[in-house]
C-alpha positions in Angstrom: 35.6 -7.1 24.5 36.0 -4.8 21.9 36.7 -0.8 22.0 35.4 1.6 20.0 35.1 5.2 19.5 31.7 4.8 21.8 34.0 3.4 25.0 34.2 0.0 25.7 31.6 -2.5 24.7 31.7 -6.1 26.8 30.0 -9.5 25.3 29.7 -12.2 26.9 26.5 -13.5 25.7 26.2 -17.6 26.6 29.5 -18.2 28.9 27.2 -20.1 31.1 27.7 -17.2 33.9 25.6 -17.8 37.3 26.7 -14.9 38.7 27.7 -11.3 37.6 30.3 -11.3 39.9 31.9 -14.3 37.5 32.7 -11.8 35.0 36.9 -11.9 35.6 38.9 -9.7 34.9 36.3 -7.2 35.6 36.4 -4.6 32.4 37.4 -1.1 33.2 34.9 1.4 32.5 32.4 -0.8 29.7 30.0 1.3 28.1 27.9 -2.0 27.1 27.7 -4.7 28.7 25.8 -8.0 27.3 25.2 -10.7 29.4 22.4 -12.3 27.5 21.8 -16.3 27.5 23.7 -17.0 30.7 22.3 -18.7 33.6 22.0 -15.3 36.2 19.2 -16.0 39.0 20.3 -12.9 41.0 21.2 -9.7 40.4 22.8 -8.9 43.8 23.0 -5.4 45.0 26.8 -5.4 45.0 27.2 -7.0 41.1 27.3 -3.6 39.5 29.5 -1.3 41.7 32.2 -1.1 39.6 30.3 -0.7 36.5 28.8 3.1 36.9 29.7 4.0 33.7 27.6 1.7 31.8 25.0 3.1 29.0 23.7 -0.4 28.1 23.1 -3.2 30.1 21.4 -6.3 28.5 20.6 -9.0 31.0 17.7 -10.8 28.6 17.2 -14.6 28.4 18.4 -15.4 31.8 17.2 -16.8 34.5 16.5 -13.9 36.8 14.2 -14.0 39.5 15.6 -11.6 41.6 17.2 -8.2 41.5 17.8 -7.0 45.0 17.2 -3.6 46.5 19.4 -0.7 45.1 21.2 -3.0 42.3 21.1 -0.4 39.7 21.6 2.2 41.9 25.4 3.2 40.8 24.6 3.2 37.1 24.1 7.0 36.7 24.9 7.0 33.4 22.4 3.8 32.2 19.8 4.9 29.6 19.2 0.7 28.2 18.1 -2.0 30.7 16.6 -5.2 29.1 15.6 -7.9 31.1 13.6 -9.9 28.8 13.3 -13.8 28.9 13.4 -14.0 32.7 11.0 -14.9 35.6 10.9 -11.7 37.1 7.3 -10.9 38.7 8.3 -8.2 40.8 10.2 -5.4 39.8 
């Protein structure tokens, strides 16, 4: 984690996470969350409930094939979402 004038940036790239819920301790009010290059396969509806402050979410280069309906519903501040390099067929 790194705090800046623009808010908290959380860098969890290439940490072998298989679920977003594995992120412990959960950062408080992050602005940017980088989860690139992990082993995520599914983004569950409840994974991002506590991350409503996110401006940027980078999920690129994982193994995501499924994003449950409503997974991004509470991300009302989100401006940038990266899903490149995954196995998505339907969004």
